[in-house]
Structure formats: C-alpha cells, structure tokens
N, C-alpha and C positions, 0 to 999 in steps of 0.2 A: 254283550253287556250294554246297558243303556247309559246315556250320559246324564249327569245331574241336570235337573230342570227346575225352574221356579214356576213354571206353568202347571195348571192342573193336569194330571195324567191319570186316567182311570186305571185301577189295579187290574192286573192280569189274573189274579186269583183272589177268592174271598178270604179275608182274614178271620180267623177264629179267636174269640176272646179267651185268653188264658191269664193265669197269675203265676209266674214262674221266676223265682230268683235266679240270677245268672251273673257271670263275670264278663267284662268286656275290656279290651285294650287295643291300642294302636301305636303308631310311631310317635305321636305327640300326646296320646292319652294313656296315662298310667293304668294298671289294672284297677278296675272299679267295680263295685257291686251295682247291679241294675235290676230292674224288674221288667220282664218281658210281659206286655199287656195284650198283645195280639200277634198272631203268627199265621203265616201261610207257608207252603213248601218253598216259596221263593223270596220271602222277606218277613220282616217283623217291625213292630213299634215297641220301643222300650222307654222306660223312665229312668233318668240318670241325673245325678247331681253334677256330673262333669259335662262341659260343653263339647260338642263335636262339630267339625266343619264339613259342609257339603263336599263330596268327592273324596273324603278321607277313607282309607281302607282300615277296617277294624276286624278283630277276631272276637266272636261271641262264643263263650263256653256255656253250654246248656247241659244239665244233668241228663243222662241217658243218650244224648245225641253227640256229645263231644264238641269239638271246635268247628265252628262255621265261619268262613271268611265272607266279608261283605263290604259294601260301599255305602256310605251315608248319602241318601238321596234327598233328605230334608232334615232340618233340625230347627226346633223352635222351643225356647224355654227349656224345660226339663224333659222334653220328648225328642226322640231320635227315630227316624225312619231308615231302616237298613235293608238293602237288597242283597241277597246272598249271591255269591259267585256261581254256585251250583245248587240245583234243587235238592231239598231234603228227600231222600228216597221214601217212597210211599210206605214201604214195609217198616220203616222207622218212624215216619211222621204220624201215621194214624194211631199207633199205640201211645206215642208221646202225648198226643191230644187227649186221649182217654184219661191219662194220668194227671194232666195239668189244666184241663179246661175249667174255666171259671163258670160255675153254675149258679152264681149268686143272683143273676138277673132273670131267673125264671125257671 
C-alpha cells in the first residue's frame, strides 16, 4: 500500500472514463451518493459533495462490483482520488467497463 503524497506521482494504470453512480462511506464520512468519473483496476476518481481527508479509509459500493475498500490519496474540492486496497479482478473489471464507459467524448 502506498503512502499518501502531495507530490505528483504517475499512475500505475491508465484510468478509463466512466460515468457511474455509486455510494461511499467511511469512519467520518456518512453514506453519500457519488459519481465515479474514472476507474482503473487499482483506483478511481469520484465526484462528491462530501469532503474526504487524505489517508482516510473508505468503502465504495459499485453496481455489479460490490464493496471496494480504498484509501484517499488526494482530495480537492468536489473530487476525490481513491486507491483500492486490492485490484479489481480482470474478469469483473472488463465487463464493468463495457457497461459503464462514458462514450460521450468520441
């Protein structure tokens, strides 16, 4: 597991643009509706009305994938970067992308 950092850190995996409503919660964050806007097998960016602190452990509930645990690695305004504790298995990840990929940009 990587430590939270304020320095630029290149991503280990390409994030795919999606548009998927989800729920998120944590120790200090009540269950909240969010929109996952990009996703890789090891993390995501989401839009939320609720603030989250760097280093905070959260649970993200995604349709078809269930609960994913992760750590906030960055947070700015209404956007949160989450790194998952475990990779999404490829046999679940690829079909999920097919169903939720945002094709509006081309």
